[in-house]
C-alpha positions in Angstrom: 0.1 0.2 -0.1 1.6 3.4 -1.0 1.9 6.3 0.6 -1.4 8.2 -1.3 -3.7 5.2 -0.8 -2.7 4.9 3.1 -3.6 8.7 3.2 -6.9 8.5 1.0 -8.1 5.0 3.5 -7.5 7.9 6.6 -9.8 10.2 4.8 -12.7 7.9 3.8 -12.2 6.5 7.6 -12.8 9.9 8.8 -15.3 10.7 6.2 -17.4 7.5 7.8 -16.8 8.8 11.5 -18.5 11.9 11.1 -21.3 11.0 8.6 -22.5 8.7 11.6 -21.8 11.1 14.1 -23.3 13.6 12.4 -26.4 11.6 11.4 -26.4 10.9 15.4 -26.5 14.4 16.6 -29.6 15.4 13.8 -31.8 13.4 16.5 -34.7 15.6 17.6 -33.4 15.4 21.2 -30.6 16.9 20.3 -30.7 19.2 17.8 -34.4 19.4 16.3 -33.3 17.8 12.6 -30.5 19.9 12.3 -28.5 17.8 9.3 -30.8 15.0 9.2 -29.5 14.5 5.4 -26.7 12.6 7.2 -29.5 10.3 8.4 -30.2 8.1 5.4 -25.6 7.0 5.0 -25.2 6.4 8.4 -25.7 2.3 7.9 -23.3 2.8 4.3 -20.6 4.5 6.5 -20.7 1.4 9.0 -20.4 -0.7 5.5 -17.2 1.5 5.0 -16.1 0.7 7.9 -16.5 -2.8 7.6 -14.4 -3.2 4.4 -11.9 -0.4 5.6 -10.9 -2.8 8.3 -10.4 -6.1 6.4 -8.1 -4.0 3.7 -6.3 -2.9 7.2 -5.7 -5.3 8.5 -4.6 -7.3 5.3 -1.6 -5.0 4.9 -0.5 -5.5 8.3 -0.2 -9.2 8.5 1.5 -8.7 4.9 4.2 -5.9 6.2 4.0 -5.8 10.0 1.9 -8.1 12.5 3.3 -12.0 11.0 3.2 -14.0 14.4 0.2 -14.6 15.9 1.9 -12.7 19.0 2.8 -9.6 16.6 -1.1 -9.3 15.6 -3.5 -10.7 18.8 -1.0 -7.6 20.5 -1.5 -5.1 17.9 -5.3 -5.8 17.9 -6.1 -5.6 21.8 -4.1 -2.2 21.9 -5.5 -1.3 19.2 -9.6 -1.9 20.7 -8.7 -1.6 24.0 -7.2 1.5 23.9 -10.7 3.3 22.7 -13.5 0.7 23.8 -12.8 -0.2 27.3 -12.5 3.9 27.7 -15.7 4.3 25.9 -17.5 1.3 28.2 -16.9 2.8 31.5 -17.1 6.7 30.4 -20.9 6.0 28.6 -22.0 4.1 31.9 -20.7 6.7 33.9 -22.1 10.0 31.7 -25.8 7.8 31.5 -25.8 7.7 35.6 -25.1 11.4 35.5 -26.9 12.4 32.7 -29.6 10.5 34.1 -30.4 11.9 37.5 -30.2 15.0 35.7 -32.9 14.6 32.5 -34.4 11.3 32.8 -36.6 12.2 29.8 -34.0 12.1 27.0 -32.9 8.2 27.9 -35.2 6.8 26.1 -36.6 3.6 23.9 -37.6 5.2 21.1 -34.8 5.5 20.5 -32.6 2.6 21.5 -31.9 2.9 25.1 -32.8 0.3 27.3 -32.7 0.9 31.4 -32.0 -2.2 32.8 -29.6 -4.7 33.1 -26.8 -2.5 33.3 -24.1 -5.4 34.2 -24.8 -7.4 31.5 -24.9 -4.8 29.5 -21.1 -3.8 30.5 -20.2 -7.3 30.5 -21.5 -8.4 27.2 -19.7 -5.1 25.5 -16.4 -5.7 27.4 -16.1 -9.8 26.4 -17.8 -8.7 23.0 -20.7 -11.2 23.2 -23.6 -8.3 22.9 -24.3 -9.5 19.5 -23.5 -13.3 19.6 -26.3 -15.4 18.1 -29.3 -13.6 18.4 -28.2 -11.6 21.4 -28.8 -8.2 20.6 -27.7 -6.3 23.8 -26.8 -2.3 23.3 -24.4 -0.8 25.3 -26.3 1.8 27.5 -26.2 5.3 25.0 -23.4 3.9 23.3 -25.4 2.5 20.6 -22.6 2.4 17.9 -20.6 0.0 19.8 -22.5 -3.1 18.4 -20.3 -3.0 15.4 -17.0 -4.0 17.6 -19.5 -7.0 18.6 -18.8 -7.5 15.1 -15.1 -6.7 14.1 -13.9 -8.2 17.0 -14.6 -11.2 16.2 -14.1 -11.0 13.0 -10.3 -10.5 13.8 -10.6 -13.5 16.3 -11.8 -15.6 12.6 -9.1 -14.2 10.4 -6.3 -14.9 13.2 -7.6 -18.5 13.8 -7.4 -18.9 10.2 -3.4 -17.3 9.4 -2.1 -18.1 12.8 -3.3 -21.4 15.0 -1.2 -24.8 13.4 -2.2 -25.6 10.2 -3.6 -28.4 11.5 -6.4 -26.5 13.2 -7.0 -23.9 11.1 -10.0 -25.0 9.5 -11.6 -26.8 12.9 -10.9 -23.7 14.5 -11.9 -21.4 12.0 -15.5 -23.4 11.6 -16.3 -23.1 15.0 -15.5 -19.8 15.7 -17.6 -19.2 12.8 -20.5 -21.3 14.8 -19.8 -19.6 18.1 -20.6 -16.4 17.1 -23.8 -17.4 14.9 -25.7 -16.2 11.7 -25.9 -12.6 12.3 -22.2 -12.2 12.7 -21.4 -14.8 10.0 -23.8 -12.7 7.1 -22.3 -9.8 7.5 -18.4 -10.7 7.5 -18.2 -11.2 3.3 -17.5 -7.4 3.5 -15.1 -7.0 5.9 -13.3 -10.3 3.5 -14.3 -7.9 0.7 -11.2 -5.5 2.2 -9.0 -8.4 2.4 -10.0 -9.3 -0.5 -8.9 -5.8 -2.3 -6.0 -5.5 0.0 -4.5 -8.4 -2.0 -5.6 -7.7 -5.1 -3.5 -4.2 -5.1 -0.6 -5.8 -3.6 -0.2 -8.7 -6.0 -2.2 -8.2 -8.8 -2.9 -4.6 -8.7 -4.9 -3.0 -12.3 -3.6 -1.6 -14.7 -3.9 2.8 -14.9 -7.2 2.1 -18.0 -8.6 -0.1 -15.7 -8.2 1.2 -12.4 -9.6 4.7 -14.1 -13.2 2.5 -14.5 -13.1 1.4 -11.3 -12.4 4.1 -9.2 -14.8 6.4 -11.3 -17.4 4.1 -12.5 -17.9 3.0 -8.7 -18.7 6.0 -7.7 -21.2 6.4 -10.4 -22.6 3.7 -9.6 -22.7 5.0 -6.2 -24.8 7.9 -7.3 -26.9 5.6 -9.8 -28.2 3.7 -6.7 -28.9 7.2 -4.7 -31.0 8.1 -7.7 -32.8 5.0 -8.3 -33.3 5.1 -4.2 -34.7 8.2 -4.1 -37.2 7.3 -6.7 -38.1 3.1 -5.2 -36.6 3.0 -1.6 -33.1 1.3 -0.6 -32.9 -2.0 -0.7 -34.6 -2.6 2.5 -35.6 -5.7 4.5 -34.5 -8.2 2.1 -32.5 -10.0 4.4 -34.2 -12.9 6.9 -35.6 -11.1 10.0 -33.0 -13.3 12.2 -29.9 -11.6 10.7 -30.6 -8.4 12.7 -29.7 -6.4 9.3 -32.9 -5.4 6.9 -30.6 -3.8 5.0 -27.9 -6.1 4.4 -29.0 -6.2 0.5 -27.7 -2.7 0.5 -24.1 -3.5 2.8 -23.2 -6.2 -0.4 -23.8 -3.5 -3.0 -22.0 -0.5 -1.4 -19.5 -2.9 0.3 -19.1 -4.9 -3.3 -18.9 -0.6 -5.2 -16.3 0.4 -2.2 -14.2 -2.7 -2.7 -14.3 -1.8 -6.6 -13.2 1.5 -5.4 -10.3 1.1 -3.7 -8.6 -1.3 -6.1 -8.8 1.4 -9.2 -8.3 4.1 -6.3 -5.0 2.2 -5.9 -3.9 1.6 -9.7 -4.6 6.2 -9.8 -3.2 7.1 -7.1 -0.3 8.4 -8.0 -2.5 11.2 -10.3 -3.6 12.4 -6.1 0.1 12.0 -4.6 0.9 16.1 -4.6 -2.2 17.0 -3.3 -2.6 14.3 -0.9 1.1 14.6 0.6 1.2 17.9 0.9 -2.7 17.7 3.0 -0.5 14.5 5.0 -0.4 15.8 8.6 -3.8 17.3 8.5 -5.0 14.0 7.4 -3.2 11.8 9.9 -3.7 13.5 12.5 -7.0 14.3 12.1 -7.8 10.3 11.3 -6.5 10.0 14.7 -9.8 10.5 16.4 -11.8 7.8 13.7 -12.1 5.5 16.7 -12.9 8.1 19.2 -15.7 9.9 17.2 -17.2 6.7 16.5 -17.1 5.0 19.8 -17.2 8.1 22.0 -20.0 10.7 20.2 -23.5 9.7 21.2 -22.9 9.1 25.2 -21.0 12.5 25.4 -23.9 14.1 22.9 -26.3 12.9 25.1 -24.7 13.5 28.6 -24.5 17.5 26.9 -28.0 17.2 26.2 -29.1 17.0 30.0 -26.6 19.8 30.3 -27.9 22.5 28.1 -30.8 24.6 29.2 -31.9 25.9 25.2 -34.2 24.3 23.4 -32.7 21.8 20.7 -33.8 24.2 17.4 -31.9 27.0 20.0 -28.2 28.0 17.9 -26.3 27.5 21.5 -27.7 24.0 21.7 -26.9 23.3 18.3 -23.0 24.8 19.2 -22.7 22.9 22.2 -23.8 19.4 21.0 -22.8 19.4 17.3 -19.2 22.0 18.3 -18.1 20.8 21.7 -19.1 16.7 21.3 -16.7 17.3 18.3 -14.2 19.2 20.0 -14.4 17.2 22.9 -13.4 14.1 20.9 -10.0 15.8 20.0 -9.5 16.3 23.4 -10.7 12.7 24.4 -8.2 11.2 21.5 -5.0 12.6 23.4 -6.2 10.1 25.7 -7.6 7.2 23.9 -6.4 6.2 20.7 -3.1 7.7 20.0 -2.2 6.2 22.5 -2.2 3.0 21.4 1.3 3.2 21.2 2.1 2.9 24.7 -1.2 -0.2 25.0 0.8 -2.0 22.6 4.6 -1.9 24.7 2.4 -2.3 27.8 0.7 -5.5 26.7 3.9 -6.6 25.1 5.6 -6.3 28.4 3.3 -8.7 30.2 3.2 -11.0 27.4 7.3 -11.2 27.7 7.6 -10.7 31.5 7.5 -14.2 32.2 10.0 -15.6 30.2 12.5 -12.8 31.3 11.8 -13.2 35.3 14.1 -15.2 36.6 13.7 -18.3 38.1 13.5 -18.4 42.5 14.8 -21.3 43.7 
């Protein structure tokens, strides 16, 4: 993966996180529909995240994480540095916010008041969506996707790093353990992995790449026009999969994977611009995971503290601008510290081997 493609992936990660953020804060309880235009695209943004995740893991295991230990340490550091603080912060902010304005925490938008301990434990262990479980983590509704993505890391890790004789059985056992809903979206993640391997081993030429890059975008726009007239591809998947937009996920994921393959072929054309903006892109994208996991509980809490109506400019400034500003502050203690988490985890892994034997 060249530098231009890496920067382009960062832009897509940031765009997807901001789409989910703006879609949520446009809710009536927050800003009375301000920026509502982002709402219909939140599901597609999550699809983009899954494809990007597979692409990045393909790159990481091809270049850096070439052993089971390095792979596990990197994944744990990446996830735990944000997910664990997000879980703790969510339940603390929810408890304080409900004392101030309990009417803002409602089942109508997905908040479940009961079973707080189980919500926390299931989120901590990422078993919140195995088989037919559907356990929310307080007000942090976006957390659901980690209950999928983390298992994709596990399945891929087993298939790649387990002893050869155990790989097939271990992979199948893990897929069986997580159940149909998670397995049904796994091909989206694999699309990202496949996209990386095509880019790394048999990338298309400039002409074919241009067709892929531009054609996928044109097809996405065409789908949006079609959806405006005929409706989105919803409710085509079996209800037990808990994902009514699964058909749309596959369409969007396929087009996005094609776009990434095409962009890799034409990426040198964008090199001067992307390299000039490399520092701000890298720095801003370093907050992506934090924006995704923290924005909703923080915005929900801020909504309990503002004295103005959701239609007021001051409310919208606090909810939108204040939440986003806090994301960059929080990221300094979470996402931007994943290297420290990695070092500490490695120290724990190697400590028994370095501890002198007692006689």
